[in-house]
N, C-alpha and C positions, 0 to 999 in steps of 0.2 A: 509236567505240572508246574504251574506258577501260582503265586498268591496275588489276588486282586481285591481291591477295596471298593465296595459299591455302597453308595448312600441311597437306600431305597425307602421311599415314603418317610424321609426324615431320619431314618435310623441307619447306623453304620453296620455294614456286614463285611466279613472276610470270607472269600471263596477261593478254594484251591481247585484249579481246573487247568486244562490245556488252553493256551491262548486263543485257539480258534473255536472254543466252545461257544455255541450260540447263546446270546443273552437270554433268550426264551428258555433254553434248557437250564441255565444257571438259576433263573428265577423259579422255575417249576420244580426242578429236582434238588438242587442244592439248598435253596431257601424255602422250598415247599409252598411257594406262592402260586397256586394253580389258577388264580383268577385270570392270569394271562393265558389265553387259550391259543392252541396251535391248530391251524386248519390245513395249511399247504406246505409250510417250511420253505417257501420260495418267494415270499414277499408279495404274493398275488392277492390274498384275501384280506389282509389287514387285521385278522382276529387277534393277533399278538401285539397290536399297537400299544406302545408305552411312550411316556415322555422322557427324553434323554436331554438333560440340561434345557428343558422347556420346549423342545422340538419333538414333533411326532416322528417315531421311527417304528419299523417292523422289527421286533425283537429277534425274530428268526434270522434276520440278515445281519445283525450286529455281533461281531465277535466280542467276547467278554473283555479281551485286551483293549478294545476300542472304548469300552465303557468304564475302564478303570479310573476311579476317582471322580466319576460323574454323579450327578444327582438324577435319580430315576423315580418316576411316579407311575405306579400301577393302579389298577382299579381298587385294590385294597386301601390305597391312600386317599381316595376321593372323599370318603366319609369317615367319621369316627364311630362313636357309640350310636349316633343317629345318621340317617342317610343325608347326603348332601342334597341341596335343592335340585340339582341335575338328576341324581339318582331317583329321587322321589317323583320328579316329572316324568321320567321314563316309565316308572311303575304305574303312575296315574293315567298316562295316555295309552297304555298298552303297547309301548314301543319295544318291549322285550317279549318276543314270542318264543322261539326255541331257546334263545339265550346265549348261543355259542359266540355270536358276534358282539353281544352287548357290552362286554368289558372294553373291547377295542373301540366300539362306537362311542362309549362314554368318555374315554380318554381323548378321542379326537374332538368330541363336542366341547370338552372342557377348555379347549384352546380358543374358542370363538366367543366365549362369554365376556362381554365388555360393556362399557358405557361410552357412547350410546349403544343400544341393542343392535345385534348384527342383522343384516338383511337376510332374506331367504337365500339369495345367491351366495352370500358369505358362509352361511350354514352348510349349504350343499358343497361348497368348495372344501370346507373343513372336514366334512364326512366322506369326501370322495375316495379316500384311500382304504375304506373299510367296506367290504361287501356284506350284504344281507340277502339271504335266499327266501326269507319268510314274509317280511312286512310290506314290501313295496316302498319302503322308506318314508311314507307320508307321516305315519305316527311318530317316527323318530324325529323328523323335521319339526313337526308340531310341538313335540315335547321340548325341543331346544328353543324354539321361537317363543314358547310360553314363558320362558324365564327372563328374557331380556338380559340385563346386566346383573341380576340378583345372584348372589352366591351364598346366601344364608342357608343354614341347615334346613332340610325338609322334614316332613313328618314320616314316620315309619308307616308304610302302607298296611292297611288292615281291612276289616270287613266294611261293606258299604253301610252308609248311615241310615238307610231306609228303603222302602219299596220304590223302585224306579231309579235309584241312585246307581251310578256306575260302579260295578264291582271290580275290586283290585284282584288280580290273579294271585292264587294262594302261593305260587312259587315265584312271584315277582321280586320279592326282596332278595332271595337267593341269587337270582339272575343278575340283578343290578349291582350286587356287591361282589359278584364273581365267585361266590361260595358254592354255587350249583355244581354238583359233581358229575361231570361227563365221563364217557368211557375211559379216556386216557388220563383222567384225573384220579382214578382209584389208586391209592398208594400200594405198590407191590410189596409183599413181605421181603425181608432181607434175603431169604433163600429162593426167591422167585427166579424162574428161568424165562427166557423170551422164546418166541416162536416166529419163524420166518417161512413163508410159503415160496416154493419154487414152482414157477408157472410155465406153461407151454408157450414157446415162441411161434408156434404154428397154429393155424386155424383148423387143420386136420392132419393128424399124424399118428402113427404107432410109435411106441417107445419101449425101451427096456431100462430099468434102473438096476445097475450092476452092484457089485460088492462095495459097500461103503466103509469097510474097515480101515482102508488107507486114509479116507477123509477124516474119520474119527481119530486116527493116530496123529495126523498132522495138526489137528485143532483140538487140544486137550479140553477146551471149554465147551466143545460140542458133545452133548450128552446122548442124543439119539437122532436118527433119521427116520421119520415116519413114512410108511408107504401103505398102499391099499391093503396089503395082507395083514397089517397090524390092527385093523379095525375089528373089534370083537363082536359087534352086532351087524347091522345092515349098512353097507357102504352106499348109502343113498338117502337123499332127502327130497322133499317136494311139498307143495302147498296142499295137495289133495291126498286123502287117506288111501286111495286105491292104487296109487303108484308113487314110488320114490325113485325118480329116474336120474337125478343129478348126483354123481358120486362126490363124496367128501374129498377123496383123492382118486384121481383117474387110475384105472387099472389096465395099463397097457395101450389105451387109446385116448388121445386128446381130441375133443370135438370143437373147441373154439380157442382162439388165441387169448391166453390169460388163464386157462383152466389150471387148477391146482393139481400137480402130479406127485409132489412129496413135500414134506415139511421138516425143517431143521429146528431142533430144540437145543438150546444151550444158553450160555451167558450172553447178555446183550453185546458186550465187547467182542466176543468171539464171532457172533453172527455178523457183525459189521465188517469183519475181515474176510469172510468167505464169499467167493464169487460163484455165481450160478454155474459157470463153466467148470468149476472143480467137482461138481456133483456128477457121478458116473452115469450120465444119461445118454443113451444112444437113440437118435431120432430117425425115423423114416417118414418123411412128409408124404401126404396123400393129396389127391385132387380135392380142393376145397369147393364147397357149394355155398355161395354167399347170397345169390339172388333168389327170390321166391319163385320166379318162373322156371329157373333151372332146377330148383328143388323139387318141383312137381314131377319132373321127368327123371330124377336121380334116385339112386338106391337109398333105402331108409338110413337116416343119419342117427336117430335116437334108437338104441337097441330095444327099448321097451315097446316101440310101436312098429308096425309093419308097413307104414306109409309115412310120408313127410307131411301129410295133413293131420295135424293133431286133433282138431275137432272143428265142427261147423255150427254156427248159431243161425237160427231162422225165425223171422217174424213175417207172417203173411196174413192179410185180412182183405176181403173184397177182391176186386179185379182192377188192376191199374189200367185205365182207359187208353185207347190208341186212336180215337177218332180224330178226323181233321177239324180244324177250327179252334183247337185248344192251344193255349200258349205253352211252349215247352222250353226247358232249359236242361242241358246235360253237359257233362264234362268228366275228364279223368284227372285224378289228383294223386300226388305222391308225397309222402312225408318220410323223414329219415330217423335214425336213432337219435335220441336226446338223452344226455347225461343228467342225472339228478343234481350233481354238483353241490350236495349239501356241504356246509362248511366243515362239519366234523367228520373226519374219516372214521371208518369202523374200528372199534377197539373193545377189548374185553380181557378179563382176568378170571381164570378158573383155578379151583383148588379142590383136591380130594379130601374129604373129611371122614375120619374114622368114626363109626357109630358105636355107641356104648353097647349095642346089641350084637356087635360083630359084623354088622352090615354097613359097608361104606356108602357114602353118597357123594355127589358132585355138586358144587356151588359155583355159579358163574355170574359175575357182575359185568354187564354188557350194555352197550347202546343198542336199543331195539325198539321196534314198534309193536312187537307181538310176543310177549314173554311166555304165554301159555303154549303157543305154537313152538317156540324155542325149546321149552321143556320137553314136549313130546318128541321133537326131532332128535334132540340130544340123547334121550332115553333109548330111542330106536337105534341110533348109531352105536351106543355103548352096550346095547343088549341088556338093559336094566329096566326096572319099573319106573314109570314117570314120577312116582312118589319119592324116588331117591334122587331126583334132580330138582335143584332150586335155582331159579333165575332171579337175579336181583337187578331189575332195570335201573340203569343210571339215567341221568338227564339225557335226552336225545337231541343232539345238535343238528336238527334237520333230518327229514326222512322222505316225506312226500310219497310214501309207498315203498321206497327202495330198501328200507330197513324192516320190511315185513319178511323178506327172504333171509335165509341163513348166510352168514359171512364168517366171522371168526368163531362163532359159538361151537360148532362140532369140532373144530380144529383144536382150540384150547382145551376143550373138555377131554378129547382123546389124549392129548399130550399129558395133561395133569393126571388123568386116570392111570396112564401107563408108567409114568416116571415117579408118581406119588410126590410131586412137588408143585407148588403154585406155578402157573404158566400164564404169561401175559403176551398179548399180540396187539399191536397198533399198526394199522395199515398206513403206508405212505399214500400221498395223493395219487400218484401214478398207479399204484396197486389198486386203490379204490376204484379208479376209473376203468382199469382193465378187467376187474372181476365183478363189479356190481351190476345189477340189472338195469336195463334202460327202458325208455318209452318205446313201444312197438313201432317200427317203421310200417308204413301202410301203402298199398296200391289200391286205390278206390275209384269206382265209377258210380255216378249218380244221375238220375233223371227225374225231374219234377214237372208236374203238369198243373195248369190252373185254367179256369174258365175266363172269359173276357171281363168278368166283374172282379177278377182278382181273388177268387176263392180256390185254394188248393184242392185238387181232386185226386192226385195220385203221386206216389213216390217210389222209385226203384233204387236199390242200393246193392252194390257188390263190393266186398272189401277183403283183401288178403292182408294178414298182419304177421309180420316176421317175429316169431317167438324165440328165434335163436336155436341153440343146440338142445335146450331143455325146456320143459313145459312151463315152469314157474306159474305165473298167473294167466297164461295163454287161454285156458278155457273160459276164464271170467271175461277176458276181453272179447273173445269170439261170441260169448253169450250176451254181453251187455250192449255191444255196438248195434245189433239190429233193433234192440229195444229203443235206443235213443237216437238213431241216425236220422230220423225225420225232424229232429229238433223239438222245440216247445210249441209245435204248431198242430192244428187240427188237420189230419190227413185221413180221409175215409178209406182210401185204397193203398195198401202198402205191400211191397214185395222186397224184403230186405234180408240179405244173407252175408255172413262174415265167416272167414276161416282163419285159423291160426296155423302157420306153416313153419316146419322145422328147417333151419339152415345151419351153417357153421359159423354163424354170428354169435356174439355174446348173448346170454339169456336176456330176454325182455320180460319185465315184470310189471308190478303195480306202479303207476305214476299218475297221480292226480287225475282220475277220471276213467282209467281202464279202457282206453281206446276211444272214449267219447269225444275228447278234444279233437282228435284227428277227424272223426266223422263230422264235427261241427264245421270244419273247413268246407266240407261238401255242401251241407244243407244251407249254410249262410251264403255261400257263393251262388248257389242256384236260386235262392230267394231274391238276391240282388239282381240276377239276370232276368228273372221273370218280371220283377217290378219294372225294370228298364224296358223290357219288350212291351209291356202293357201301358207304359207311360204313367205309372203310379209311383208316388213317393215311397221309397223303401220302408220308411217308418210306418206309413199308413198301411202298406201291404202287410207288415208284420202284425200290427194291431188287429187287422181284419181277420187274420188267421191264427192269432194267438190262442193257446189253450186257456180256458177259464175254469174257475172252481166249478165242479159239477160235470165237466166234460169227461168223456171216456177216451182213453188213448188207444192206439192201434193194438196194444196188448190186452185191452179190456180193463185196464186200471182206471179208476175214477179219481180225478184230480180233487183232492180234499182241502188243499190250501184255501184259506179264506181270501187270499189275494193271489190272483193268477198273473201270468206274464202280461196280459193285456192291461191290467190295472197298473202293473209296474211301469209299463211303457208310457202310460198316461202321466204318471208322476215324473 
């Protein structure tokens, strides 16, 4: 431990820390300035950007020894009692969406405010080190460009001034000041323990977890090693109420690489020193099935189902024509796993709370998109009533569907329930990518037909979607794809079918569209091909076949929007 002096936002601070302590850690933990967010701890995302002697740096890459005696500016220093003009511009332009990247983006933008005003290229260059997964950057750039060289204080964002006025987000001020509390920002109590998950290095394997007494003796700060047998309720969770097929901790069989097999609970300093190799795990790797075609002929992977076809969705109406003289387009299409890559890794803090009536309850502060689903899943895992579980959603630093599934929730709840101390878990970026759900890979075939006047007459679709080792949102994907796979077009004859297939891949879940974006690749490619064959401009072809208000879709639904796709294309 050494003593370092940091001048942060104009104030002098003294920090006792190891010389290699990350500046981000010193700011967040020692000085409790959680406006500096951490997304990757590797200098990739830029969420932790601060100014060090006037220059942009990723605070996660700067050892505190390097910052000794330096002047540091964080998001907390951009405004005083009022927002700075830059912060106000971000709020007014809707530049802060989930908000996890906003503090770093503001710090980066502050370096480009000058006289004469910056060009758009200069703004883009200044912001280039900070990633955003929500906005598409345009609102951020517009907010910075709206300022020019002005640096006067802005107005605090509030309610709109009247009907038709742009409304300011109710959480905009918290996000632009850095005070929004995300999962890892929740301050742990002094007696809080940490939790670290040990995960399978194999996509398919059986394993045994041996006697952990030696591990506990070697590491006095290790309080408990959690295994499947410790779960008091149901060792399983899932989106649908009729089956809970994904274990919280695998019980002797790992079905994908990255699956949780046990969890270490102890002091943060202790967990940092324990190698996974020290945990007495004995592995017997099995043949892995990663491709959907192989899975169709393989033994069942998921023990809840007797086949590797989870479910099938079907939409059929009319009869797809096959007569000669029609224009036809067909093709095979393949997509891969896609990572959500939300900037905020999963994080949560659980504590067991003694009830005055003698009945304890559990409370979890967690980054989530589905607090009520979390409540029910945690109650099921602990074997208690849902009324004894309270989920306190923090700000959610990106989700896109990925934070609809369980991550740290049942783990920290189980640990806090059993050891009767607060327990905190923050995933590292690599762990988030190993364990979180992905966009479904797909193998798809499509065929579209049109008459010589460019009117769509029929559409056939077949799609297999890789749901990984567990169901997650697979049934929703298989059910929604046939409904939407013909796109926003009037098609009188449809035969569309989609299946969700189990493999030894990571679970695939919700991801902005539930399989529909994959299917869009098919119908838009076929529309382009038909237009080309018929010698019709693709935009004209789309307008000619676009659904309009009052049209009936292949599923019998009536388009009720006052403005349909055709009108949008006209505009």
